[in-house]
C-alpha positions in Angstrom: -147.5 29.9 5.5 -144.2 29.7 7.5 -142.9 26.6 5.7 -139.4 26.3 4.3 -138.7 25.2 0.7 -136.8 22.0 0.1 -133.6 23.8 -0.7 -134.0 26.0 2.4 -134.4 22.8 4.5 -131.2 21.3 3.2 -129.3 24.5 3.7 -130.6 24.9 7.3 -129.8 21.2 8.1 -126.2 21.8 6.9 -125.9 25.1 8.8 -127.2 23.8 12.1 -125.1 20.6 11.9 -121.9 22.5 10.9 -121.8 25.5 13.2 -124.5 25.2 15.9 -126.2 28.0 17.8 -123.3 29.7 19.4 -121.2 30.0 16.3 -124.3 31.0 14.2 -125.0 33.9 16.7 -121.3 34.9 16.7 -120.9 34.9 12.9 -124.3 36.0 11.6 -125.5 38.0 14.6 -122.5 39.7 16.2 -120.2 40.0 13.2 -122.4 40.3 10.2 -125.4 42.1 11.6 -124.0 43.8 14.7 -120.5 45.0 13.5 -121.7 45.9 10.0 -124.7 47.8 11.3 -122.6 49.6 13.9 -120.0 50.6 11.3 -122.7 51.8 8.8 -124.5 53.7 11.6 -121.2 55.4 12.6 -120.5 56.3 8.9 -123.9 57.8 8.4 -123.6 59.8 11.6 -120.3 61.3 10.4 -121.8 62.0 7.0 -124.7 63.9 8.6 -122.4 65.8 11.1 -118.8 66.0 9.9 -117.7 67.6 13.1 -118.1 64.3 14.9 -115.2 61.9 14.6 -115.9 58.4 13.3 -114.0 56.7 16.1 -115.9 58.7 18.8 -119.2 57.4 17.4 -118.0 53.9 16.6 -116.6 53.3 20.2 -120.1 53.5 21.6 -122.2 52.4 18.6 -120.3 49.2 17.8 -120.8 47.5 21.2 -124.5 48.5 21.3 -125.1 47.1 17.8 -123.1 43.9 18.6 -125.3 43.3 21.7 -128.2 43.8 19.4 -126.6 41.3 17.0 -126.6 38.7 19.8 -130.4 39.2 20.1 -130.8 39.2 16.3 -128.8 36.0 15.9 -130.6 34.1 18.7 -134.0 35.3 17.3 -133.0 34.3 13.7 -131.8 30.9 14.9 -135.0 30.1 16.8 -137.3 31.5 14.1 -135.6 29.4 11.4 -135.6 26.3 13.7 -139.4 26.8 14.3 -140.0 27.1 10.6 -137.8 24.0 10.0 -139.7 21.9 12.5 -143.1 23.1 11.3 -142.1 22.1 7.8 -140.7 18.7 8.8 -143.6 17.8 11.1 -146.4 18.9 8.8 -149.5 20.7 10.0 -150.1 20.9 13.7 
């Protein structure tokens, strides 16, 4: 049910060997998920209420979303690692 395909296994083996946990969390969690989500959240807030300045929203939203990105990155790493090990080791 939670098994990875052969191509996903090869991709994960390359990712985990090349960048490791900390860089994975920084790139995929903090930058891609956290910063992008914070920027989009700020943009939508400004579109809904134009009287609010983008920078005033972004200054508090970006750090919050980036901390969330750390949690997302760590969770994604360990979930994928769990799926990888379950696939490699066979049924438990």
